[in-house]
N, C-alpha and C positions, 0 to 999 in steps of 0.2 A: 382707601378703599379702590380705586382705581388701579391702583399698582395688585392690588390682593385679586382681584379679577382678572387683572390679564399675568399674574403666577399661574391664577389656576387656570387657565388655557393652555399658559407653556410648559406645564409640567407635569409630564407623565410618567414619570419616577425614576428615580435615580440619576439623576441631574444634577451638578459641579454649578453653585454658586455662588458668583460676588455679589454681597450687598453693599453699596457705596454711599457713606453717610447714614449708617442706620438708626442712628438716632435711638429710641429705644429698645429697637431690635425686632419690631413687629413683623419687618417684612422677611426676615431671617426664619424666625419663627414659623410664619405662615406658610412658608416655604417649605422646612421641615415638616409639619405639620403633611404638607400636599405630597410628601414622598419625595423631598431632595436626598438625594445622596451626601452630599459635603456642603455646606453653604459659610463663606467666609462673610462676616460680618463687619467693617468699615466703619471708622470714624475718626474725627478729630479731637474731638471735646474729651476730656477726660470724665465728663459727669455722665456722659452719655453712654462712652464704656461700661463704666459701673452699671448705672440702668439696664443697660442691655446686656451685660452677665448676668446679673440678678434675672430677669425676664428670661433667660434662657436657661437657666437653674428651676425657676418656678415652673416653667411651660415644659421642664425634663427632657429638652432637647439637645443637650450640653456632649450629646454623643455625634449629634450631626452638624452642629454652629457653632465656631471659631470666631472668637471676635476680641478684635487687635483695632492698637490705637494705630493711625496710620493717616494722611493727607491724600484724599484722594485714591486713586491706582496707583499711588509713586511705588516704586519699587515690586509690586505684584507683578505675578508672571502667573499665568493661565498654565493650559487654558481650562478656560471657563466653557461651560453650554447656554451658560446663562447668566447677564450683568443688569441690575438693577438700580435704580437711582430715583428716588424721591426726593430730590432737591432743588432749587434755582432754577432755572430757565438758564441763564448770564455761567453758572458752575457746569451745568452737563453742556455745554456748547465750549466749555475749555477742554473738556478731557475725552471730544468723543475720539479721539485717537487713539487715548489711551486703552478706552474700550473696547476699540476693533483690535488693539495688539492681544489682550487677553482673552478674547473670545474663539471657540472655535469656529472653524469655517462653517458658516451659517450659523451662525450661534445669535440668541436672541439680545437684544438690548431692549429694557423696558425703561422708560423714564417717564419720571411725573412730576407734580409739584409746580407746572408748567401754567400761568395763568394764561388766558388766552392769546392776550395780544402780544403774546411769546411765541405763539406757535410756529409761525411759519419761520420764525429765525431756528428755533431750535430742529424743524424740518430740512431747511436747508443746509445747517452744521451736519445733520446724520447723512444725510446724500452726498453733501461732500466728502464728507467721513469714509464711505465706500461701505454703507448701510441703504437697505432699499425699505424704506414707510411699508410694514406691514398690517396693523390698525393705527386707529386713532380714537380714542374711547374719551369723551368729554360729557362732566356734567357738571352744574352749574358755571360756573367763571374757571374752572381746571379742566386738564387737560392729559390725559396719557400718550405717550405715540409705543407702538411698539416697533420696533424696527429689527430686520436681521440682517447680520452680516455679509457681504456676496463673497462668494468663493469659498 
């Protein structure tokens, strides 16, 4: 929910997006429906990949969304306008530099799946990794952080 709200604000139309840890593919599907030009949906789990592929077909966005088995952003090159990751804070912190590497200058990084007590840790990792915090969205005990790549 928080990621979709952030995507709705970030997508103006025609963006390229990478969805890290896509799971069922819901964020990639939402991005396509919101006007993204191209979305790359990544997950390590083969069951998630199969589910995401089926959901992409059911939602008729297979012309926009490509689903691929991958470990986070290993071997992925951009540039992308937006990176989105709705996964554990500990994992988000691990690949901040990789996210920065695949984003265009001033690209947007939307992170969620963060519990409130981990918010500062993720904020610190993002700012240390060359991002400026643009917005923090909170709902109950969950946090989404929208950051912009510097330069």
